[in-house]
Every structure is written in structure tokens, then in C-alpha cells.
matplotlib code that plots the C-alpha trace (Angstrom):
import matplotlib.pyplot as plt

x = [7.3, 7.6, 4.8, 3.3, 0.1, 2.1, 4.5, 1.6, -0.1, 3.2, 3.8, 0.2, 0.0, 3.4, 2.3, -0.9, 0.9, 3.6, 0.9, -0.9, 2.3, 3.5, 0.3, 0.6, 4.3, 4.2, 1.8, 4.0, 7.2, 5.5, 4.6, 8.0, 9.9, 8.0, 6.8, 9.4, 6.8, 6.9, 3.1, 2.2, -1.4, -1.0, -2.3, -5.5, -6.4, -6.1, -8.4, -11.0, -10.9, -11.6, -14.6, -16.0, -15.9, -17.6, -20.5, -20.9, -21.1, -23.3, -25.6, -25.6, -25.3, -22.7, -20.6, -17.1, -15.5, -17.7, -17.4, -13.6, -12.7, -15.6, -14.4, -10.8, -11.8, -13.9, -11.1, -8.6, -11.0, -11.6, -7.8, -7.4, -9.2, -6.7, -3.9, -5.0, -5.6, -2.9, -0.2, 0.4, 2.0, 4.6, 5.8, 9.6, 9.6, 10.3, 10.2, 7.2, 5.3, 6.0, 4.6, 1.6, 0.8, 1.2, -1.5, -3.7, -3.4, -4.7, -7.6, -8.6, -8.4, -10.5, -13.0, -13.4, -13.9, -16.7, -18.3, -17.8, -17.1, -14.0, -15.0, -13.7, -16.0, -15.6, -16.8, -18.6, -16.4, -17.4, -15.6, -16.0, -15.0, -11.9, -10.1, -7.9, -5.3, -3.9, -2.5, -2.5, -5.4, -6.3, -8.9, -10.9, -10.7, -6.9, -6.9, -9.3, -7.2, -4.0, -5.7, -6.9, -3.6, -1.7, -3.9, -3.4, 0.3, 0.5, -1.7, 0.6, 3.7, 2.1, 1.0, 4.3, 6.4, 4.4, 2.1, 3.0, 1.8, 3.9, 6.9, 6.3, 6.2, 9.6, 11.1, 9.9, 11.2, 14.6, 15.0, 12.2, 14.0, 14.8, 11.3, 9.8, 12.4, 11.1, 7.6, 6.2, 3.4, 4.8, 1.6, -0.6, 2.0, 1.8, -2.0, -1.9, 0.7, -1.2, -4.4, -2.6, -0.9, -4.1, -6.0, -3.4, -3.6, -7.4, -7.4, -5.0, -7.3, -10.2, -8.3, -7.1, -10.8, -11.7, -9.2, -8.9, -11.0, -11.8, -11.2, -10.4, -6.9, -6.1, -4.1, -1.1, -0.3, -0.2, 1.9, 4.5, 4.6, 5.1, 8.1, 9.6, 9.1, 10.5, 13.5, 14.1, 13.8, 15.2, 13.2, 11.8, 12.6, 9.5, 11.3, 12.7, 9.1, 8.1, 11.2, 10.8, 7.1, 7.9, 10.8, 8.7, 5.6, 7.4, 9.5, 6.5, 4.5, 7.3, 8.2, 4.6, 3.6, 6.3, 7.0, 3.9, 2.9, 4.7, 8.0, 7.5, 6.8, 9.9, 12.1, 11.0, 11.8, 15.1, 16.0, 15.3, 17.6, 20.4, 19.8, 19.9, 23.3, 24.8, 23.1, 21.3, 20.0, 18.2, 18.4, 17.7, 18.0, 20.8, 22.9, 22.3, 25.0]
y = [-31.3, -29.6, -30.6, -28.7, -27.8, -26.6, -24.6, -23.0, -21.9, -20.5, -18.5, -17.3, -16.3, -14.6, -12.5, -11.6, -10.5, -8.7, -6.8, -5.6, -4.7, -2.8, -0.8, 0.3, 0.9, 3.0, 5.4, 5.5, 6.1, 8.7, 10.9, 10.6, 11.1, 14.2, 15.8, 14.3, 13.1, 9.6, 9.0, 6.9, 7.2, 5.6, 2.2, 3.8, 5.0, 1.3, 0.4, 3.1, 1.7, -1.8, -0.6, 1.5, -1.5, -3.6, -1.2, -0.7, -4.4, -5.2, -2.1, -0.8, -4.2, -2.9, -5.3, -5.6, -4.1, -1.0, -0.7, -1.0, 2.0, 4.1, 3.5, 4.3, 7.6, 8.5, 7.8, 9.7, 12.7, 12.8, 12.5, 15.9, 17.5, 16.0, 17.0, 20.7, 20.5, 18.2, 17.5, 20.7, 22.7, 19.9, 19.4, 19.0, 18.8, 15.1, 15.0, 17.3, 15.6, 12.1, 13.2, 14.8, 11.6, 9.4, 11.6, 11.5, 7.7, 7.4, 9.8, 7.8, 4.4, 5.3, 7.3, 4.1, 2.2, 4.5, 4.3, 0.6, -1.1, -2.9, -6.4, -8.0, -8.6, -10.4, -9.6, -12.5, -13.7, -12.0, -14.8, -18.4, -20.3, -22.4, -23.0, -26.0, -26.4, -29.8, -30.1, -26.3, -24.9, -21.2, -19.6, -17.0, -14.5, -14.4, -14.1, -11.2, -9.4, -10.0, -8.7, -5.5, -4.9, -5.5, -3.1, -0.5, -0.9, -0.6, 2.5, 4.0, 3.3, 5.0, 7.9, 8.6, 8.0, 9.6, 12.3, 15.9, 15.6, 12.4, 14.2, 17.1, 14.8, 13.2, 16.7, 17.9, 14.7, 15.3, 19.0, 21.2, 24.5, 23.7, 22.5, 25.8, 27.8, 26.0, 27.1, 23.8, 24.5, 22.5, 22.8, 21.4, 18.6, 17.8, 17.6, 15.3, 13.1, 12.8, 11.9, 9.2, 7.8, 7.7, 6.1, 3.3, 2.7, 2.5, 0.2, -2.1, -2.0, -3.0, -5.9, -7.0, -6.9, -9.4, -11.9, -11.2, -9.8, -6.2, -4.2, -0.6, -1.8, -3.6, -0.6, -1.6, -4.5, -2.5, 0.2, -2.3, -4.0, -0.6, 0.1, -3.3, -2.9, 0.6, -0.4, -3.3, -1.2, 2.1, 4.9, 7.2, 4.9, 3.9, 1.0, 0.0, -0.2, -2.6, -4.7, -4.8, -5.8, -8.7, -9.9, -9.6, -11.2, -14.2, -14.7, -14.6, -16.9, -19.5, -19.3, -19.2, -22.3, -24.5, -22.9, -20.9, -17.2, -16.3, -17.6, -15.7, -12.4, -13.0, -13.9, -10.9, -8.4, -10.2, -9.8, -6.1, -5.7, -7.5, -5.4, -2.1, -3.2, -4.3, -1.8, 1.0, 2.6, -0.5, -2.6, 0.2, 3.3, 5.8, 6.8, 10.2, 12.8]
z = [0.1, -3.3, -5.6, -8.6, -6.6, -3.6, -5.8, -7.8, -4.5, -3.2, -6.4, -6.7, -3.0, -3.3, -6.3, -4.5, -1.4, -3.5, -5.4, -2.3, -0.4, -3.5, -3.8, -0.1, -0.3, -3.5, -1.8, 1.3, -0.6, -2.9, 0.1, 1.6, -1.6, -2.6, 0.7, 3.0, 5.5, 7.0, 7.0, 10.0, 9.1, 5.8, 7.0, 8.3, 4.7, 3.7, 6.6, 5.6, 2.0, 3.3, 5.4, 2.5, 0.2, 2.9, 3.3, -0.5, -1.0, 2.0, 2.1, -1.4, -3.0, -5.5, -7.6, -6.2, -9.3, -8.9, -5.1, -5.1, -7.3, -5.8, -2.3, -3.2, -4.9, -1.8, 0.6, -1.6, -1.9, 1.8, 2.3, 0.5, 3.4, 5.8, 3.5, 3.8, 7.6, 8.9, 6.3, 4.5, 7.4, 7.8, 4.3, 4.2, 8.0, 8.7, 12.5, 13.0, 10.2, 11.7, 15.1, 13.5, 11.5, 14.6, 16.2, 13.1, 13.0, 16.6, 15.8, 12.7, 14.4, 17.4, 15.3, 13.4, 16.6, 17.6, 14.2, 13.3, 16.6, 17.6, 16.5, 13.3, 10.4, 7.1, 3.6, 1.9, -1.0, -4.2, -6.2, -5.1, -8.2, -8.4, -11.6, -12.2, -15.0, -14.6, -11.1, -10.7, -8.5, -9.0, -6.6, -8.4, -5.5, -5.6, -9.4, -9.1, -6.5, -8.6, -11.8, -10.1, -8.4, -11.7, -13.6, -10.9, -10.8, -14.6, -14.6, -11.9, -14.0, -17.0, -14.9, -13.2, -16.3, -19.2, -17.8, -17.1, -13.5, -13.0, -14.4, -12.1, -9.1, -10.2, -10.6, -7.2, -5.6, -7.1, -6.3, -5.0, -5.6, -9.2, -9.8, -8.5, -10.5, -13.6, -12.9, -11.4, -8.8, -5.9, -3.8, -6.6, -7.1, -3.4, -3.6, -6.6, -5.1, -1.8, -3.7, -5.7, -2.6, -0.6, -3.5, -3.7, 0.0, -0.1, -3.1, -1.2, 1.8, -0.3, -1.8, 1.7, 2.8, 0.1, 1.4, 5.1, 8.0, 8.7, 11.9, 12.9, 13.9, 10.5, 9.3, 11.4, 9.0, 5.8, 7.6, 8.9, 5.5, 3.9, 6.1, 5.3, 1.6, 1.4, 3.5, 1.3, -1.9, -0.6, 1.0, -1.6, -4.5, -6.6, -8.5, -5.1, -3.7, -6.5, -6.1, -2.3, -2.5, -4.8, -2.6, 0.6, -0.9, -2.3, 0.8, 3.1, 0.9, 0.9, 4.6, 5.8, 3.7, 5.3, 8.6, 9.6, 9.5, 12.8, 11.5, 8.2, 10.1, 12.3, 9.4, 7.3, 10.1, 10.7, 7.1, 7.2, 10.2, 8.4, 5.3, 7.3, 8.7, 5.4, 3.0, 4.8, 1.6, 0.5, -2.6, -5.1, -2.9, -3.0, 0.0, 1.4, 1.0]

ax = plt.figure().add_subplot(projection="3d")
ax.plot(x, y, z, "-o")
ax.set_aspect("equal")
plt.show()
């Protein structure tokens, strides 16, 4: 039944899911759009971000708003080591890169199992207040997650649109040969793009950890959602990733509220299959020539 409290929860949960899905998907599509690698280990960087936030909160007793960016920077910095060792030889080689990242994903997951154990754990809520505005109920933890994600998405937009490095990324994504002919350092651009993409994934993992449970296998969910979002929006399209994240988040929030989470997962995958049949390039993607 549609009531103001129910609708407010659907909209709030939809925006929260959309923001988190978009953060993960932006990093995923950034790596594919620039380096032409389908990064199957992308979800594992989100998992590592979640665990680092957990230990910073529980062991170091850091405030959440300090632990979250520190954990994201730490994962992104460590990711640069993997970029040099694993990713760099496979740039612009989609099939070989895909196989390499599948192997890397397995290594990261089972290394995490050895380090953290296979059991699930929860982060005690950093925000427990509940705000009410008339009939509208607003949990503080979801508002905090939405605020952080919105700031990160706005910062990413400014970075990719108005900075020299962001412009270089867009040029490299459009045409690598022309970019190099214009004097753009493609290797440095790759490193910057990988750092940003990994940072976004780790940030999304830390936000997920605030709302849901942690386990070494939790990276599968962000990865699957990334695939769905970029297929909806168009693989390699940054505006498409934002649009796809919003569509998926709102759709899942609505369906799961009235029909359950399982139906929402089934319906979202079914919608992707239909879209692939009717419009393979996605909502905002461009057909390959």
C-alpha cells in the first residue's frame, strides 16, 4: 500500500542503492573505457575497502568519516602495485585482461579468507539517530551514506570534467593514438585512472559495510551490480553509469519493498537481458562500428 512513510523509504533506499552502485560502476567503466580491461577483480577492491574501514573503526577507534577516506586511499594506493604487476601487461587486450583479472579476483578472495576468516561480521552502526519530518522517517545511517556518496560523485564529475588529468582520461578513452600524438602520457593516465577507479570501489565497499555485513565473498555483489549498471547505461559511458545506477537503485528499492529481494534480483537481471536484445549498446552507450 502506498503511503507517505512507505514512499519516502522507497525513495531514500533507492537513492542510497543508486549512489553506491554508481560509485562502483563508475570505476568499473572507467577502467574499461580507458584501458579496455573488463576488471573482474573490481568487486574485491570494494571488499578490501569494507574490511579496512572495519578494522579502522574497531581497532584504531577512528571516526567513520576519517576511516572511510583513509581506507579508500590505502586500497587505491595498494591497487597501484597490482596495476604495475598484473594489469599493465594487458592494457588494450580485452580477452587476456579478463582472464588475468578473474585469476586476481580468486587470489584476493582467498587471501582475505586466510587473513580474516570466512565468517561474516558486522560493523556497529556509526549513526543510530532517526529523523522524522512529519510522516517521513529518515535513518541517519542512510543519510550519512547518501551524503558521502553524493559528495564523491560530485567530486568525480568535477575531476573528470574540469581537470587536466580528467581531460587526458577522456581523450585517451576516445582515441589512444591521437592522445599520444598530442603528447599525452598514456601510461601515467592509466595509473591515474586505475587509482581513481579503485578509490571509488573501496569507498563504495566502506559504505556497504556500514549498512550490510562483511565477508571475503562480498565483492561478488558489487561486481554483478557494476555489470548490470554499465549494461543499462552503456559499457564505457560515464553518464550512462550514473543513469544506470539510478535506474537500478530505484527499481530494486521499489520491487524489493513490495515483492522481496529475490524477486528484485530476478527482475533486474531479466530487465538487462531484455535491454541487451532490444538495445545492446545500453541506454546512453554508442554502438560499436
